[in-house]
N, C-alpha and C positions, 0 to 999 in steps of 0.2 A: 165302538164303531160297528157298523152293519157290514156284514160280509156278503157281497153280491157275486153270484156265479159259483164256480168257474164254468166257462164254455170250453169244449174240446175234450180231449182224452184225459181222464183223471186216474187211470190205473197203470199208466206206463211212465217211466222216468221217475224223477225225484221231485217231491213236493218242495216248494219254496214259499216263503212268506215275508214280504217286505211291508207289512202294515206299519203305519206311522211314518213312512218315508214319503211324505206328500209334497215336499218343497223341491220339485223337479227343476233342474237347470238345463240338462241336456239328455237326449234319448239317443241311444245307439242301436240301429236295427240292421242285422245281417239277414239278407233275404234273397230269394230266387223266385220260384213259383209258390213258395210258402215261406214262413218265417223261420229262419235258422236260429236266431238268437235275439234277445232283448236285454239291454243293459242301460243303466242311466246314472247320471251324476245328480246328487241331491244335496241339500243343505241339512245338516243334523241339528240337534237341539242347541249345540254350542256355537252354531254359525259356521262350522267347518264344511268344506266341500268333501263329499265322500262318494267314491265310485262303488256302485252295487256289484254284487256277483253277476256274472254273465249267466243268463237263463237260456240254455241251449249252447251251441258252438258256432263260432264265427269263422272257423278255418275252412278253406276251400269254398268260400262263398263268392259268387260273381258280383253281387251287389251289396253295398254297405252305405247306409245313410246316417247322417248325424242331424238331429233336430236340436236347434239351440233356442230355448225359450228366453224371452226378455224378462228374466226373473229380477225382482219380485213382482213386477206389475202383470206379467203373463203367467197364467196357471191353467192346469188341465180342467176342462169342463165335460169331457166325454171321451170314450173310445168306442170304436166300431170295427167291424171286419167280417170275416167269413172263416168257417172251419169245416172240415170234412167230418161227417158224423157216421158214415157207413163205410164198411170195407175192412181190409186188413188193418192191424194196428199200425203198420208202417204208413198208411194213408191218413190216419186220424191225427191231424195236427192243425195248428192255426195257419190258414192259407194267406190271409191278408189282415192288415191292421191299419187303422187310421186314428190319429190323435187330434182331438178338437180342444182348442183353448178359448179363452175369452177374446182373443184377437184374431185367430185364423184356424185353418184346418191343415194338418200335415199328413200327407199320404194320399192315396193308399200305398202301402208298402207290401211287397209280396205279390202273389198271383191274383188273378181276377176272380176266381171262385165262380159261383153261379151254376155249377154242375148239378146233376140230379141228386148227388149224395152230399151236397154242400148246404150249409145252413148259415144264415147271417146272424150277427149279434150286434146290439147297440146299447150302450150304457150312457145315457145323457144325464148329467149331474147338475147343471144350472150354474149360476154365477155367484153363489154364496160361499165358494171355496170348500165344498164338501168332500173333495177328493182326499182319501186317507191312505193311499198306497196300493200296490199291486200284490197279487199272490198267484200261484199256479203250479204247473207241472212242466218239467223240461228234462231232456236227456240230450240226444244228438240234436233235436229240434225243440221248438217251443210247442208243447202239446196242448196246454190249456192255460187260460188266463182269466182272472177275476180281479175284483177291486174292492176296496173298503170305502164306505161312505160315512162321513162324520155328520151325525144329526145336529141340528141347531141347538145351541146351549142357551141363547138369549133371544128375546124378541126385540125388534127395533122399536123406537118410541111410537111410530105410526101404528104398528101392529098392536101395541099395548093399549093405545087410545081406542082403537076399534073394539078390542076385547072389552074394555071398561065401559064403553058406550052401549054395548049389547046387553050388559048385565042388568 
């Protein structure tokens, strides 16, 4: 898999890696003017539902949202958002996050961002189910987030025909 990112603060908090946990069923987001925590329910290799660790803390959070995907037909095709890139370490965190699927967009969750010290991010993956899981850094808050992309392993029949005709 290809590791993309992360965006945000990468030297504060604890590193976490959920590569391979791509079959997302629900996403749990605790937020206010920034993302307090991210957690999700996924399907493991044996078909069991598994709750991930919480990345950040959800206690004393005024807003909490649950995103329920229509699994298995609905899947993640992108994430986007905003993070603060300048200032004290306490300010450097993921401010907002939006999840895009093949069916719709969920969010934005968190603050609006857009300040002079804020920077937007966008990872658009397409419809070939390349999402391979999340990774990042968290402590009291979600400080950084990145994702894994699975490269294609086979070509469709149409792509093979085009390749053969060009030779």
